[in-house]
MIGU-310402 format. One record per residue: x, y, z of N, C-alpha, C, O in turn. Coordinates in steps of 0.02 Angstrom, whole numbers, plus 50000, padded with zeros to 5 digits. Atoms other than C-alpha are relative to their C-alpha. Layout:
<nodes>
XYZXYZXYZXYZ
...
</nodes>
This chain:
<nodes>
500385005549970548795637253959500384997250060501004997150060
499695003049941549115629154128500324993449982500054989649941
499685006450011550335614754129499594994450032499284995350084
500355005949975549575597454152500494995750038501014993850012
499565003849956550345587854297499654993550021499084993750045
500265006549978550075569254330500434997650058501044996950051
499655002149939550545563354506499774993050019499184992150034
500195006749976550575544854548499995000050076500405003350108
500075000049927550015541254725499795006850026500075009350074
500194993149983549115557854735499435000650049499165006050059
500584999749956547765553254861500185001050073499745002250114
499804999349930548785554355021500735002050004501095002049954
499304998749988550445559455098500305005549958499975010649944
499634995050038551735568954998499655001449933499605007249912
500324999150064550815566054834499405004650003499305008949960
500594995749992549215574054896500225007250015499945011949987
499784993249983550145588854972500285003549938500135009449927
499734997050062551085591854808499435001849953499435007249924
500564998750044549465590454710499595006050021499405010149980
500384994349974548535602754822500385006549987500095011449965
499594994050008549975615154815500015002249927499915008149912
499974998350071550135614354626499315002249973499265006749932
500694998150019548235615054605499865007350019499565011149981
500124993249976548205631054708500435005049961500265011049958
499574995750040549605638054599499755000649927500055004149887
500304999350066548505635954445500164994549951499964994949892
499865005650045549165619654372499394995549994498984995150040
500545004950009547955606954300500274993350024500654990049989
499715005849966548305592454417499544993949995498934994450004
500345006449995547815574254402500414995750048501014994850040
499685004849955548205562554545499784993049982499354992149939
500215006950013548055543754547499894996450066500164998350119
500145004349942547405530754667499764993349974499454993049921
500275006550020547035512254658499244999950008498894996249973
500724999649989545295516654724499785007350004499635009850058
500164992849999544915534554673499315001750026499205007050055
500694998649977543055533154711499955000250075499465002950102
500025000149926543475530454895500265006550029500205007750089
499734993549976544305547654906499515005449981499445007149922
500554995450014542925560454922500195007350007499805011749990
499834993149984543885576154970500595002649960500915007549980
499444997650039545195578054834499815006249961499295006249927
500164993950037545245595754761500174999549926500005004149887
499825001050070545915588854596499784992949980499714988750024
500245006650021545355573854491500504994550016501114995450012
499605006049988545985556554538499834994849946499244993549933
500085005050053546245543554402500204993250028500684992750066
499845006749977546245524854434500694997849974500834998549914
499345002450021548005517654431500294995250052500284996450112
499605004549961548955502754496500674999649964500724996749910
499364999550035550795505754455500334993249991500844992649957
499735006850009551105486954467499704996649939499874990949923
500375003050056549985484054316500105004249938499895010049935
499844996250061550565489154142499365002549965499345008149942
500624998050032548795489454071499685005950036499415010550005
500274994549961548235500754213500385006449986500085011749982
499584994250015549695512454178499815003049932499715009149926
500154997650068549315513653992499315003149997499215008249963
500684997349999547465516554024499985006750036499665011450012
499974993749962547825530054153500285005649958499985011049953
499684994950041549005539654039499555002049941499485007949925
500444998650057547815538053890499405004150022499205008749986
500594996349976546345544353994500165007350016499775011850000
499804993149984547285559654056500125004049936499915009749930
499864996550063547885564053882499365001349960499295006549928
500644999150035546145561453809499615005850029499275009549992
500384994649968545415573653936500375006649998500085011849984
499624993849994546825586353955500375001949936500575007749928
499654998650062547655584853785500744998850002501074998349950
499285000849992549395582453855500174998150071499744998350115
499715000649933550475578154004500665003749997501135001449964
499394996050000551795591454036500494997750053501104997850043
499585002049944552445584954202499744993450029499154992950046
500155006249965552465567254270500404999850065501015000650064
499665000749936552855565354455499904992950024499364991050045
500025007049977553265547354498500095000050076500644999450102
499994999449927552805548554681499794993650035500014992450092
500265006049967551935531954718500584995650023501034994149984
499475004349973553025521254830499784997150066499334999750099
500165003249936552965509654979500644998450037501164997050007
499435001749958554125506455124500014992550015499514989050005
499935007149981554775489655181500594999650049501115002650038
499475000849950555805484755333500084992750018499644988650008
499875006849975556595469255404500704997749985501025000249939
499375003250018558175458955408499914996549933499434992849924
500085002850067558465453655228499864992550004499464989949965
500075007249993558575435555284499284997950015499084992350000
500675001749977556795436255352499455003349960498865002749978
500524996950042555895446255216499814995049945500254992849908
500205004650054554875434855101500175002949932500095008949921
499804997750067555465435854921499425003249963499515007749922
500594997050032553675439754867499935007350020499745011449979
500054993149977553705455554974500545004349968500435010249953
499454996450032555385460554900499815001749928499905007349905
500204998950070554735458354722499445005249996499445009449951
500554995250001553145468054763500255007050012500005011849982
499734993449988554165482454831500345002849938500255008749922
499674997750061555215483454674499495001549945499595006049904
500534998650049553625482554568499735007150009499595010649961
500294993449986552985498254654500525005549995500405010749965
499514994649993554585508054686500455000949939500745006249930
499544999550057555565504254527499664998449934499675002549888
500285002050065554655494754390499395004249982499275005649924
500574995650012553075505354410500225006649969499965008649917
499754993950031554015521654381500294999149930500205003349887
499735001350067554925513854234499444999649949499495002649895
500565000650047553275509154151499635006549991499395008049937
500314993450007552545526354188500425004449953500145007849910
499564996250044554055534354104499924997849928499865001949883
500085002650067553895522953954499335001949969499275002749908
500664998350026552055527253940499945007349979499595008849930
500074992850018552265546253936500515002449950500405007449916
499474997650044553875547653836499785001149927499965006249898
500194998750069553075545553663499625006549991499715010049942
500394993750005551875560053698500455006050012500395011149978
499554994549987553225571053772500485001149942500655006749925
499554999450057554385567253628499665003349941499975007249904
500374997050055553035572053504499925007550009499965011349961
500084992849988552775588853588500675003550013500695009650023
499324997349991554665591053610500095003650066500485008450072
499924997049934554475595353792499694995450052499274991250037
500285004049946554105587553960500494999750058501095000650049
499595000649940554735585354136499764993950039499164993150052
500155005849959554805569154236500395000750065501005001450065
499694999449934555145570254423499904993450037499344991450051
500035006349963555565554054512500125001350074500655003950094
499934999249927555275554454700500364993850026500084988350025
499605005649976556645543654773500035000350076499515000450109
499934999649928557335544354950500735001150018501174998649984
499324999549974558865549755047500274993150019500874991950016
499805006849984558875531555102500284996349940500624991249948
499745003150060559275527254921500735001649986501024998849939
499304998350010560995535054937500474995750041501084996350036
499595004049956561605522255064499634993650019499014993550021
500315006149977561295504555120499865000550075500325001250115
500194999449930560335505355284499774993350028499364989949996
500215006449971560145490255398499254999950014498965004750037
500725001149993558375483355404499595004049951498975003949954
500354996550054557945494455255500344998549934500315002549887
499605001850059559005485355126499595000149936499835002649885
500415000450061557585482455003499775007049980499805008749921
500224993250015556915500155016500575004249972500495007649922
499424996150023558645507955000500204998149929500355002449888
499785002250066559065497354849499505001749945499705003349889
500504998250051557415500454757500035007449984499975009349926
499964992850011557565519254781500685001949970500715006549928
499344998750029559435519054742500014998349926500325001849887
500035001950070559085509954580499645005349958499845006749902
500364994850036557825523354530500435006349991500395009649940
499544994350005559125536854566500474999149940500535003649899
499515001250053560405528954449499664999449933499925001749882
500385000650062559095524654319499865006949971499915007949910
500144993250022558645543054311500605003249967500555006549916
499394997250029560445547954279500104997649928500305001449884
499895002950066560495536254128499505002549949499695005049896
500504998250051558845539854042499955007549990499715009849938
499994992750008559025558454072500415001949938500235006449901
499584998650058560425558253943499694997549935499785000549882
500325002850060559415547553823499465004649971499395005149910
500584996150023557925559353815500125007549995499705011149969
499864992850003558755576353831499985002849929499755008449920
500044997450068558925578053640499295001449976499205005049926
500704999050020557015577653630499665005650039499055006550034
500294994549962556785592453747499674997850065499285001650094
500315002749940556305581453895500514999950057501084997850048
499574999949941557035583854069499754994750050499154993750058
500175004749946557095570454205500455001550059501055002750051
499624998549940557635573454383499764995850059499224992950056
500175003549939557635565354555499875005050056500205010250060
500084996349938556955572554717500014994850056499574990550059
499925004949947557525562854870499795003050067500155007250094
500204997549934556535566355029500314996150057500494990250049
499825003449938557095562355204499364997750034498884995750001
500605002049963555845558155341499505005750001499665011350021
500544995149998554195567255322499404997250038499294991150039
500575002149959552655566755432499424998249955499005002449939
500545002650042551505556055325499764993450029499984991450083
500265006449977550555539755341500374994149970500124988549970
499645005450033551905529555254500154994250047500174988550026
499845005349953552305519955413499434995050005499544989050014
500585004549995550535512955418499934995549939499604990349942
500065003950062550705506755238500644996249984500674992749933
499365003450011552485500155253499944992650016499594990650063
499975007149984552785481455245500534998950053501115000650044
499535001749946553575475855408500084992550003499604988850016
499885007049984554375458955416499894999250074500145003350113
500155000649929553755452455583500634998850042501124995950019
499465001449953554895452155734499914992850023499424991150056
500055007249988555225433555751500294998350069500874999750083
499775002149934555335426655927500574995149994500524990149959
499435004450002557025418755953500475001249941500994998049935
499574998450057557745426255793500645003450024500625007050075
499384996549981559555432155802499945007649991500345011350018
500114992850011558885449155744499465002850046499335008950045
500614998149963557425449755868500095006650038499705011250027
499944994349955558055462455994500165006549963499835011649971
499784993950034558945474655881499495002249947499395008249938
500494998150051557625474155743499385003050033499115008050007
500584997349966556195477055865500135007250022499695011550016
499834993349978557095492255935500025004849941499785010549945
499954995750059557455499155761499335001249967499225006649939
500674999250028555675496355703499635005650035499315009850003
500314994749961555035507455843500315006849982499965011849977
499664993750015556345520655801499825002549929499735008549919
500174998150068555945520455614499315003249997499225008449965
500684997350000554095523355645499975006850035499605011250015
499994993749963554475537155770500295005649957500055011249959
499704995050043555585546155644499505002749950499505008749936
500504997850048554155546755519499495004550033499305009750005
500534996249967552895553155645500235007050020499815011650027
499744993349982554035567755693500405003049942500815007549953
499634997650058554685570755517499805007049979499375010250010
500114993350025554695586755418499295000849971498954995849957
500664998550029553125595155350500024998649925500475001249891
500005001550072552675588255177499955006149954500105005649895
500044994050041552395606055118500695001749972500745004949919
499324998750026554305606955099500114996549933500424999249888
499945003650063554205593754963499595003449946499815003949888
500434996650049552775602954878500345006349973500345007549912
499654993950021553765619254874500604998249956500725001549905
499415002050039555325610354811499814997849930500144999749881
500215002450066554405601854669499725005749958499845006049897
500254994050035553525618054623500585004049971500555006349914
499424996350024555225626554610500344996349943500594999549896
499705003950054555895612354502499615000949935499915001749882
500414999350060554435613754382500135006849967500115007349906
499884993350026554805632354363500715001049975500865006049941
499304999350018556665629354336500114998149926499854993049903
499905001250071557245630254155500424993849987500254989749944
499575005850008558635617354172500094996650067500574998050103
499965003349935558315606054322500654996150009500924993449961
499425004049984559785597854409499814992649997499234990849987
500125007250001559975578954412499714997650066499264993550068
500195002249934559765576954599499805005850045500135011050046
500214995449948558815586554733499894996050064499644990350062
500135003149935558755582254919499585004850043499735010750046
500444995949959557385588555034499904996650068499704990850071
500085003049934557355585655221500435003450052500715008850040
499614997349944558225588655387500745000449981500994996449941
499294998850017560015595055380500424993750008500804992049963
499565005749987560815579655458499864994249952500314990549935
500155005250049559895567955339500345001549933500624997049902
499664998150062560565577655189500764999750010501124997849964
499285000049986562275579255271500284993050001500884991949988
499765007049999562375560355289500244997949930500684993649925
499775001650069562555559555098500695002949989501114999749957
499344996950007564025571555106500514995850038501064994650012
499545004149961564825561055243500184993649964500754991349968
499865006150037564665545555136500525001149945500914996649930
499534998450053565645554154999500715000950027501204999049994
499344997949977567075560155108500324995250050500934995350059
499725004649951567275546655241500214993549968499904991349919
499855006850023568145530055213499404995450012499024996350060
500595004449997566865516255184499914996950069499364996850096
500065003549936567255507055345499835004850057499495002950105
500164995149949567165522955449499255001849996498915002350047
500724998450009565465527255375499574994250024499064995250057
500385005949978564865509555404499974999650076499454998150104
499985000249927565415510355585499535005350030499195004050079
500454994749978564475526755606499274997849996498884998950043
500685002450008562885518855539499854994450050499314994250079
500115005549953563095503255646499895002650071499475000050108
500104997049935563275513955802499315003150005498975002450056
500664996850000561715523655753499444994950007498944996250041
500525005149997560725507655731500104994950056499744989950058
499915004449943561385499355887500274993249983500144988350018
499705006350021562345485855795500734999750021501085004750018
499305000749977564005479055859500364994749958500954993349969
</nodes>
């Protein structure tokens, strides 16, 4: 029987590309969307889900299991970007970002674990970010929410391994998707001490996304992970220099690495 794959945020961007690729490979794919009826061209079923709502999560998981009989693979892909000087980001926006990028995946994991434990098998793939490996200026909230998911995965992976369940991270770099249009941008405040440098970096961040890698690379990587008998803890997918930046963080003194980032972001 084909494995059943549930992908959060499966109606656009990386999630949709992964879903299409796995669907074409013969997997039984379910994607999710807050408004599935508005998506008319999905080649696989879309289930209603708001990862910020526990009841929505439990209903989504129950509906997929009722129809498919199981969930073999959960891909926690739903996520949102956020930019701005920390001082100028409203606390409500920070909390909302963590609800989507961290607490949502946690609740999704908690919802599927009882079923996976009962069948003594399962794979959970958390889509994080290369930005989660380092603190990036004007992306502090995004980096920290994705970094927290990385470390969370390391911990719970050990907790559930005795039940035959694998959990892994996949950290993408910049990919050409519509994430920039859905990212929360703290406004550039006239007269702010951050005004000039933040405005310049905001333009650069959006440009990096628009010329990013092809999302098919993420689809292929996730497909290979699903086929792997013993997945690693961490995977990185993206441009060489983005992945190499993680290596540099390990080997360079902290202050040297910080200076390198500050030069890159035009900070003095």
